[in-house]
N, C-alpha and C positions, 0 to 999 in steps of 0.2 A: 539522606543518606550522608556519611562523616565522608572524606575525602579519602583522598593518600594521606599521605601528613601528620590526619589524624588517626587515623589507623596506625600507623608507623610509632609513632610517639603512646601513644596506649598498648603496643605492644615490648618495645622498650621498658615500657610501667613495673610491669607484668614481668620483665628478666631481672628486670632489679628487683622487683619484693623476692620475688620466686629465688635470686640466688645468694639473698638474704637471707635463707632457708638454706640457706644446702643443696641449693637441688640440684640436680644433673642435668644436662645439657640435654643428651636427650627426650630429658623425664619435661624440661621445659619444651620442648619441640613441638612432642606429641599432644598437649593439653595446648600451646598455641595452632597448631592445626586441627584439633576439638573445637579449634571455636572461629579460626578466622579462618581454617579451611582453604580454599587457592591463593588469600591472600597473606596464609601469615609466614615468616620468613624463615629465610633457606638455614637447615640447621648450622651452618656453618657458620652465619651468620649471628646466631644465637648464639654460639663458641664464644665470638670476636668479644658480645655483648655483656657477655660471661666474665670476657678476661676483663675488661674497665673496671668494669662493679667491683670483683675482686680489687682490682689497680688501686681505685680510687676508693677506700672504703671508709676511706676521712676527713675527705668530699665530698663537695654535692654534684650528683653529673647530670649536664646539661643534657637532657631528652628530645632533645624541640636537633630539623633536620637546620647543620651548620648553612649558612650561606652561599648560594654560587656564586663565580665572576664566569659575563660573560653578556652574548647581548641578550637586554628584557624582553619579557613580550609584547611585538608588542601590534599584532599580526587583530584581538580583540578590542584593540581600544578605543575608546570612547567619536576620535576624530575618526576612526579607516568605518568603523561601524554606523557613523554618520554618511562616505562618501558610497560604503556599500547597497548603506538603505537608496540612495538620492540613485544608482546607477542600477540600480531591478525596478524601479520605477519607473524609469524611460525606456527600457525591454526589459518584460518581463518574461523573456524566453531566455533571454541572458544562461548561457552556460559555466559548471564552477570553472570550468579550465580557461573560459574568456577572463572572469567575471576574474580568473587571478590573475591576466596577463594585464586589464586595468589597471587595477590592484599591484602589481608587480611585486605579490606574492606568488610563494607554494602549491598547490590544485589542495594541502592540506590545508595551509593553513581557509583559505576557499571558502572549503567546507566549515568550517571550527564560526567564521565570520555568520556562513548562512543560516548553521548550527543556532548562533547567537540572538540574529535576529529574528526566533521561534518562520520559518521561512521554510517548504514545502511543495515540493512542485508536484503540479496533478494536471492532469487530461481536462481535455474540454469536454463536456459531459453534452449527449450528442440528446440533439428532441425530434420527436414527426416533425417538424415545420414548424416556421418561425413565421405569427399571430402579430399587425398591424395592434393601432390601440385601434379600428373603428371593428378589427374581427375582434377585437375577446369584448367589445360594446355590447358585438349584435349576438354573443356568444350566454351575456347573466343577460341578455336581453327575453333570449330564445326560453333560459332558464330556467327564469323568474318567470316567464309567463306559465310553464309544464311546470311547478310547481305551484302556482296558483291555480293551473285547474285539476293537477291531482288531489290539492287537499279541497277542493269544490267534490270533484266525483271519488273520488276511491278508487276501488278495483276499475271500474268502469270505462275510466281512463286509462287507462292501460292497456285494458284487452279492447282499444282503442289505438294499441301506438302499432308503429310499423319500423324497424329497424336496418338499413344496409351495411355489408361494405366492401371494399375493391379491394382486396389481397393479389398483389402478382406471384406468381408458382410457375416453377419446372413443367414443361409436357414431359419430360421421365425425368430421373436420378440417374446421373450414373454411376455402372455399380467400381467404387474400387477398389486398387486389386487386392489389401487384404481382404478384402471382403467376398470373392473370387478364390481366394484356399477350398482347397478342394484335400480326402482323402486319399490317396492314389500309395499304389507298388513302387517298388523300384525301376520293376520292368514297365509298369504304366509310363504312355506317352503326355506328355504333360503341355496342357491346353495352355491356346494361343491367346494375349487381351491386347487389342491393338490400340494402340498411342492416340491414335489420330481417330471417331467416335462421329458421330452426328450432331451435332451442337447441341443444345437439350433452350428449346426452343418457350419462353417466356407464353407464360398464359394470365387472363387477365380473369378473375373468379366473379362473379356480381350475385352477392348472395341477401336476400331478402327472410328475417323472418320476424316473428308476436309473439306472441304471452302463451301461445299453443306449440308453436317452436318455427321449420324453416317451409319456407311461404314461395320457394321458386330460386335454386337458383345455373347461372346465365355465365357459359363459358366463350370466350372472347379468343381465335387465337388465328391470326392475319385474315385474311378474309373472311372466316368461316365464324359461327355461332353457333353453336350448339345451346337451341335449355334445358334443361328436365322441373318437370312442378313437383317437388314435394307428395 
């Protein structure tokens, strides 16, 4: 992708060429907009460069940007990038504002440094549970044993497998205010919905199934147990 300075240089070259062909400022501006879109020069800028071309017909024009005086850009210098990289390695959760304070730069410069280093902040990925090395070895051994049995017996082995799971579920799902909306006439009384309702108790549902379907569903709530055979 061309930089801003490259785009400006190309447009100035086009203006110089079209002005030499006696093209009007209006037509030059339209042709620049057709090619460069939102990056095209403003009409007044085009008129200014056309005047410069006409004034220097016998001389060669310099189409490059003139050097600007002032403080040079030092935010993304190699030393600053190295300092920022060391700080981020120490604290991966540091914010851009905290990094800007440590580097004594603006927040925008800190963001430019982070982009130059190629960093992007991501959230930690949730996983069901943390497994130890022993747990991983046990799971690998069990899976290898099951695969060996399947290779020896095929479908007969699958028919003997019973799988179980124990998910948690609420005793009931509280109805939200939006879910309770009803059609009423202007004269109809409005129903009341209490903010304080009995808490939705948790139930532990144990389900066992095999190749043919569900075998057993067991629901546990506090001290009572409800069994239902499939």
